[in-house]
C-alpha positions as CSV (number, residue, x, y, z in Angstrom):
1,M,63.5,-114.7,73.9
2,D,65.9,-116.3,71.5
3,E,67.2,-114.6,68.4
4,V,64.7,-116.3,66.0
5,Q,61.7,-115.1,68.2
6,E,63.3,-111.6,68.4
7,A,63.8,-111.4,64.6
8,I,60.1,-112.4,64.0
9,K,58.9,-109.9,66.6
10,K,61.0,-107.1,64.9
11,Q,59.4,-108.0,61.5
12,V,55.9,-108.1,63.0
13,D,56.4,-104.8,64.7
14,S,58.0,-103.1,61.7
15,H,55.3,-103.8,59.2
16,P,51.6,-102.9,59.5
17,V,50.7,-105.9,57.4
18,I,52.9,-109.0,57.1
19,L,52.2,-112.5,55.8
20,F,54.5,-115.3,56.8
21,M,54.0,-117.8,53.8
22,K,55.5,-120.5,51.8
23,G,57.1,-118.9,48.7
24,T,56.4,-115.3,47.6
25,P,53.2,-113.6,46.5
26,Q,54.5,-113.8,42.8
27,F,55.6,-117.5,43.2
28,P,53.7,-119.1,46.1
29,Q,54.8,-122.6,46.9
30,C,51.4,-123.8,48.4
31,G,47.8,-123.3,47.6
32,F,47.0,-121.9,51.0
33,S,49.8,-119.3,50.7
34,M,48.7,-118.5,47.2
35,K,45.0,-117.9,48.3
36,A,46.1,-115.7,51.3
37,S,48.4,-113.6,49.3
38,Q,45.8,-113.1,46.6
39,A,43.3,-112.0,49.3
40,L,45.7,-109.4,50.5
41,A,46.5,-108.2,47.0
42,G,42.7,-107.9,46.5
43,C,42.6,-105.3,49.3
44,E,44.8,-103.1,47.1
45,A,47.3,-102.2,49.9
46,E,50.9,-103.0,50.2
47,F,51.9,-105.8,52.6
48,A,55.2,-107.3,53.6
49,Y,55.9,-111.0,53.4
50,V,58.4,-113.6,54.6
51,N,59.2,-116.7,52.7
52,V,59.4,-119.2,55.5
53,L,60.9,-121.8,53.1
54,E,64.1,-119.8,53.1
55,D,64.9,-120.5,56.8
56,E,63.7,-123.5,58.7
57,R,64.3,-121.8,62.0
58,I,61.7,-119.0,60.9
59,R,59.3,-121.7,59.5
60,Q,59.2,-123.3,62.9
61,G,59.7,-120.1,64.9
62,I,56.6,-118.4,63.5
63,K,54.5,-121.4,64.6
64,D,55.8,-121.0,68.1
65,F,55.6,-117.1,68.1
66,G,51.9,-117.0,67.4
67,N,51.0,-120.3,68.9
68,W,49.5,-121.1,65.5
69,P,50.4,-124.5,64.0
70,T,50.0,-123.7,60.3
71,I,51.3,-121.5,57.6
72,P,50.4,-119.0,56.1
73,Q,50.0,-116.6,59.1
74,L,48.8,-113.0,58.7
75,Y,49.8,-110.2,61.2
76,I,48.1,-106.9,61.1
77,G,49.0,-104.1,63.4
78,G,51.3,-106.4,65.3
79,E,48.5,-109.0,66.1
80,L,48.0,-112.5,64.7
81,V,44.9,-112.5,62.5
82,G,45.1,-116.1,61.6
83,G,45.6,-118.5,58.7
84,C,44.2,-119.1,55.3
85,D,40.6,-119.9,56.3
86,I,40.3,-116.8,58.4
87,I,42.0,-114.6,55.9
88,L,39.6,-115.7,53.2
89,E,36.5,-115.4,55.4
90,M,37.5,-111.9,56.3
91,Y,38.3,-111.0,52.7
92,E,34.8,-112.1,51.6
93,S,33.1,-110.1,54.3
94,G,35.1,-107.0,53.6
95,D,36.8,-107.0,57.1
96,L,40.2,-107.8,55.8
97,E,40.4,-104.8,53.5
98,Q,39.1,-102.5,56.3
99,M,41.7,-103.9,58.8
100,V,44.6,-103.7,56.2
101,K,43.8,-100.2,55.2
102,S,43.4,-99.0,58.8
103,A,46.8,-100.5,59.8
104,V,48.5,-99.0,56.8
105,A,46.9,-95.6,57.5
106,Q,47.9,-95.8,61.2
107,Q,51.6,-96.4,60.2
108,S,51.5,-93.4,58.0
109,D,50.1,-91.3,60.8
110,D,52.8,-92.5,63.0
111,A,55.6,-91.8,60.6
């Protein structure tokens, strides 16, 4: 595994909820990233994020890491959940909030 993949794995493993996105939750750089971060914010739980626009290697590397072609990408509990459409569907059904809160609680229990 090369250093970019190792860096991504470390980020995914060290945060219960992490969103790889274009921009930041405060200043998203694409509509899909904006919608995804808003859905996570609506779950009222903290989440980490990586602005893939800051590093081209991460921007391409995350696509390879999860074998998922688009950004944003959401990882919960170390597992790829999916992109914007899946995130929004899960938010609307209530599943996203349940998964996020469970992952955050699990990390608190492990600490």
